[in-house]
N, C-alpha and C positions, 0 to 999 in steps of 0.2 A: 431796090430790087422790086420788080413788078409782082403782082400776085400769081401771074402765069408762070413766071421764072421759079418762084417759091414752090408751086404745085410741081413743076417739072422737076425741080432739085429733090423735093421729098419723095416724088414717086420713083427717081433714079436711085435714091439712097436705099431703097428696100432691097434686100438680096433676093435674087430669083430662086424660085423653088428648085431645089436640086432633084434630079430625077431619081426615082426610088430605085434601091439596088435589087437585083434579082433575088427571089426566094427560091431555095432548093428543097423541095418536098422530098424527103428520102423514103416515104411510106405512103405511097398513093396507090389505092386499089382500083383495078379496072374490073367491074363486074356488071353482070346485066341488070336490067330494071327489076326483075322478078327473083333477085338474089335471095331474099328472105321469104318468098312466097308471093301469092296473088295479092295480098293486101298488106303492103309493107307499112310500118309505122313512120311518122314523120322524124325527121332528124333535127337535133338542136346542137348548136355551135355556139359556145361550148356546152357540153351536157350538164345540166343542173341535176338530172336524175337519169341513170343509165338503165336501160330496159333489163328486166330479169327474165331468166328462162329456168326451167326446172331440168337438171341434167338427165332425170329419168325418161324425158321425152325426146331427147336429141337436142342438138343445138338450135334448131329453128322452131321446133314445135313448143308451144306453150310461151313464146316471148310475148310479153305483155308490159305495158306501163302501169306502175302502181302509183297512179296519180297523173297530173298534168305534166308533160314531160319539160315544158318551158314556155315562157311568155309568148315567144314567136317561133313556133316550129316550122321548119323548112319543108315544104311539101316535096314529096318523092316523085321523081320523074317516072311517067307512065310507060315509056318505051324505051329500048336500048338506044335508038337514035337520039331521044331527048337527053338521056344520061350523057352520051358523048358529046353533044352540042352544048348543053349546059356546063359540063366540066370544062370544055376547052374555053368557053366564054369567061368563066371565072378565073382559069389560069392566066389567060390573056390580059384581062382587066386588072389582075393584081401582080402581074410580072412574075408568075411561078412557073418554075421548070420542074417537072415531076420525074421520079424514078419510080416507074409504074410496073406493078404486078398484077396478075390476075389469072383466071382460068383460061385454058384453051379455048379459042373462039369456036371450035367445033363442038364443044360440049354444052 
């Protein structure tokens, strides 16, 4: 058997990569860029440390990180269009279908 035939046989013997199965995200939020205020904190996936807030000040006031959130925080999108565009990009890239909930678009 020639070297070329051995290479072709070896290459053909490797299984083809199976397409990934879709992921169904049953808890996907649709929220505006400034959902938590004008200066939102970066996100970590997964969270190493969850942000803490003081219930005396409401759900959004007083939210702060008590330390570095994670090694590689994900920057927050600055506009609603960027949130939509970046979300759709990640959904398509990772073959994710989302069941989406959010606020009324008029609010």
